[in-house]
C-alpha positions in Angstrom: 0.1 0.0 0.2 1.4 3.5 -1.2 0.4 6.5 -2.7 3.8 7.6 -3.7 3.8 9.7 -6.6 -0.1 9.8 -6.7 -1.8 12.9 -7.6 -4.6 14.3 -5.2 -6.9 17.0 -6.3 -8.6 18.1 -3.0 -11.4 20.7 -2.9 -11.6 22.6 0.9 -8.0 21.2 1.6 -7.1 24.3 3.4 -8.0 23.0 6.7 -9.9 20.2 8.7 -10.5 16.8 7.1 -9.5 17.6 3.7 -6.1 18.9 4.9 -5.7 15.6 6.8 -6.5 13.4 4.1 -3.8 15.3 2.1 -1.2 15.1 4.8 -1.9 11.4 5.1 -1.3 10.6 1.4 1.8 12.7 1.9 3.6 10.6 4.3 4.1 8.2 1.4 5.3 11.2 -0.9 2.0 12.0 -2.8 1.8 15.2 -4.8 -1.3 17.1 -3.1 -3.3 19.9 -4.8 -4.9 22.1 -1.9 -7.8 23.6 -3.9 -9.8 26.0 -1.5 -11.0 29.6 -1.3 -8.8 30.7 1.7 -5.8 32.6 0.6 -5.6 35.2 3.3 -5.9 34.2 7.2 -9.6 34.2 8.6 -10.4 35.8 12.0 -12.2 32.5 12.9 -10.9 29.9 10.9 -7.2 28.7 11.0 -5.2 27.9 8.2 -4.7 28.9 4.3 -3.9 27.0 1.3 -0.3 28.1 1.6 0.3 27.0 5.3 -1.8 23.8 4.5 0.9 23.3 1.7 3.7 23.7 3.9 2.0 20.9 6.3 1.9 18.6 3.1 5.6 19.4 2.2 6.5 18.7 6.3 4.5 15.5 6.1 6.6 14.3 3.0 4.9 15.1 -0.1 4.7 17.7 -2.6 2.4 20.5 -2.6 0.2 22.7 -4.8 -1.8 25.3 -3.5 -4.6 26.8 -5.9 -7.1 29.4 -5.1 -10.6 27.7 -5.9 -14.2 28.6 -5.7 -16.3 25.6 -6.7 -19.1 27.5 -7.8 -17.1 28.9 -10.7 -16.7 26.7 -13.7 -14.0 28.7 -15.3 -12.2 28.7 -12.1 -12.6 24.6 -11.8 -11.4 24.2 -15.2 -8.4 26.4 -15.0 -7.5 24.8 -11.6 -7.6 21.3 -13.2 -5.7 22.3 -15.8 -3.2 24.0 -13.9 -2.8 20.8 -11.8 -2.2 18.8 -14.8 0.4 21.0 -16.2 2.2 20.9 -12.8 1.9 17.6 -12.0 1.2 15.4 -14.9 -2.0 14.0 -14.3 -4.4 13.5 -11.6 -5.2 10.1 -9.8 -7.4 11.0 -7.0 -10.4 13.6 -6.8 -11.5 14.3 -3.2 -14.7 16.6 -3.1 -14.5 17.8 0.4 -15.9 21.1 -0.1 -19.0 21.9 1.8 -21.5 24.5 3.3 -24.1 23.7 6.0 -26.8 25.2 7.7 -29.0 23.5 9.9 -32.2 25.5 9.6 -35.8 25.0 8.8 -37.6 25.7 5.8 -38.9 29.2 6.8 -35.4 30.0 8.7 -33.5 29.0 5.5 -33.0 32.3 3.3 -32.5 31.4 -0.3 -29.1 32.8 -0.6 -28.0 30.3 2.1 -30.1 27.5 0.0 -28.4 28.1 -3.1 -24.8 28.5 -1.6 -25.4 24.9 -0.3 -26.6 23.5 -3.4 -24.0 25.2 -5.4 -20.9 24.2 -3.4 -22.1 20.5 -2.3 -23.9 19.1 -5.2 -23.2 21.3 -8.1 -19.5 21.7 -6.8 -18.9 17.9 -6.6 -20.5 17.2 -10.1 -18.5 20.2 -11.5 -15.0 19.2 -10.2 -15.5 15.5 -10.8 -16.6 16.5 -14.6 -13.1 18.5 -15.1 -11.3 15.6 -13.4 -12.6 12.7 -15.1 -10.7 13.0 -18.5 -7.4 12.9 -16.6 -8.7 10.3 -14.2 -9.3 7.9 -17.2 -5.6 8.0 -17.7 -4.8 7.0 -14.3 -4.3 3.3 -13.6 -6.3 3.4 -10.2 -8.3 6.3 -10.1 -10.8 7.3 -7.5 -13.3 10.2 -6.6 -14.1 10.2 -3.1 -16.9 12.4 -2.0 -17.5 13.3 1.5 -21.1 12.4 1.5 -23.4 10.3 3.7 -25.2 7.1 2.8 -28.5 7.7 1.3 -30.9 7.0 3.9 -34.3 8.4 3.1 -35.6 8.6 6.5 -37.8 11.8 7.3 -35.9 12.5 10.5 -33.1 13.7 8.4 -35.2 15.9 6.3 -37.6 17.3 8.7 -35.1 19.4 10.8 -32.8 20.6 8.1 -34.5 19.9 4.7 -32.2 22.4 2.4 -29.0 21.0 4.2 -30.1 17.5 3.7 -31.1 18.0 0.1 -27.8 19.4 -0.8 -25.7 17.0 1.2 -27.4 14.1 -0.5 -26.8 15.5 -3.9 -23.2 14.5 -3.3 -24.5 11.2 -2.7 -26.5 10.9 -5.6 -23.5 11.7 -7.5 -21.6 8.7 -5.9 -24.3 6.2 -6.9 -24.8 7.7 -10.3 -20.9 8.0 -11.1 -19.8 5.0 -10.0 -22.3 3.3 -12.5 -21.3 5.6 -15.0 -17.7 5.3 -14.9 -17.5 1.5 -14.2 -16.2 0.8 -17.6 -13.4 3.3 -17.0 -12.3 1.4 -14.1 -12.5 4.8 -12.1 -14.0 4.3 -8.5 -16.5 6.7 -7.0 -17.2 6.1 -3.3 -18.7 8.3 -0.4 -17.0 8.6 2.9 -18.9 9.6 6.3 -18.0 9.6 9.9 -19.8 7.7 12.5 -19.4 10.3 15.2 -18.8 14.1 14.7 -15.5 15.2 13.9 -13.7 18.0 15.6 -13.4 20.6 12.8 -13.8 24.3 12.4 -17.5 23.8 11.3 -18.2 21.9 14.6 -16.7 24.5 16.4 -18.1 27.7 14.9 -21.5 26.4 13.5 -22.6 23.3 15.3 -21.6 23.1 19.0 -18.3 24.9 20.1 -15.8 23.2 22.4 -18.4 21.4 24.0 -19.4 19.2 20.9 -15.2 19.5 20.0 -14.6 17.4 23.2 -16.9 14.7 22.3 -15.8 14.2 18.8 -13.2 12.2 17.0 -10.1 13.6 15.5 -10.1 14.5 11.5 -7.3 11.9 11.4 -9.8 9.1 11.4 -11.2 10.3 8.2 -8.0 10.7 6.7 -6.8 7.3 7.7 -10.1 5.5 6.3 -9.8 7.5 3.1 -6.1 6.5 2.7 -7.3 2.6 3.0 -9.9 3.3 0.0 -7.5 5.0 -2.2 -5.3 1.9 -1.8 -8.2 -0.4 -2.7 -8.2 -1.5 -6.6 -10.6 0.9 -8.1 -12.1 -2.0 -10.3 -13.3 -3.9 -7.7 -14.3 -1.2 -5.0 -16.8 1.5 -6.3 -20.2 2.6 -5.6 -20.1 2.2 -1.7 -21.2 4.4 0.9 -18.1 4.1 3.6 -18.3 4.6 7.4 -15.0 5.8 8.7 -14.4 3.1 11.6 -15.6 0.4 9.7 -13.2 0.8 6.7 -10.4 0.8 9.3 -12.1 -2.2 11.0 -12.1 -4.1 8.0 -8.5 -3.1 7.3 -7.6 -4.6 10.8 -7.5 -1.9 13.1 -8.9 -2.9 16.6 -8.2 0.1 18.8 -9.6 3.2 18.0 -8.9 5.4 21.3 -6.4 7.3 20.0 -8.8 9.1 17.4 -10.9 10.6 20.5 -10.3 12.1 24.0 -13.2 10.2 25.8 -14.7 6.6 25.4 -16.9 5.7 22.5 -20.1 5.7 24.5 -19.4 9.5 25.0 -19.0 10.5 21.6 -21.5 12.7 19.9 -22.9 10.8 16.4 -23.0 12.2 13.3 -26.3 13.0 11.1 -27.6 10.6 8.4 -26.0 7.4 10.0 -28.5 4.6 9.1 -29.9 2.8 12.2 -28.6 -0.5 10.8 -25.0 0.5 10.6 -22.8 -2.0 12.0 -20.8 -1.3 15.6 -18.3 -4.1 16.2 -17.2 -4.6 19.7 -13.7 -3.3 18.9 -15.2 0.0 18.2 -17.8 0.2 21.0 -15.2 -0.7 23.4 -12.9 2.0 22.4 
């Protein structure tokens, strides 16, 4: 298993899960494109594409920071072309960029509605679209969407319909593109966390420090993504993966280092189907 020399195009890669996925790949000597909007320091959000690039290099990889707004088709096309010009191709596309607003229909203004759909669903579709011609030239190509299983239960729609619709659009891209790209040997999978993950979104939007303390570290998502990228793209596609189950299947039995509290104190994430397995090794960590 190695991602040495592989080229990863990661949206929203300046911090959080996207950056951790890049750093994990960088440990093998991967080439990582950090495509995100944050070029200048943000008062509430740590990191820019340039500080992220420094972390990729420190981890052992090569980095290319690119300013990217996934809503802008010309910007996306140019970012992909810049990647290919710099690194020679694309092997892995990670659709990590996302927007969230946990508001009811009456409390969701249309500007926010549009933002979520433009970034989550349309952005995922658009970035994938422009990466696909180059992924076809890779010998083990992967598209990974940070998207949940399509669990069509009313409880996921009622409290925050607009967000659920936008997020599930990313999931539908997994379902559709996996089938569409099967003849090309391009794997398309979704990855979703069982628990809340300690990111800036959790801290600033969802629950502050209290929720951060009962969340797992983003490294668990990065380690799970790493396992997926090393699978044969012709054999492993169209799956909605849960982070700790991917790692459990890979032989990981101790999950305690991913969190500061025992599993039974962790906050579960949205969109987790009731029938999601919970092996004893996970439950007891």
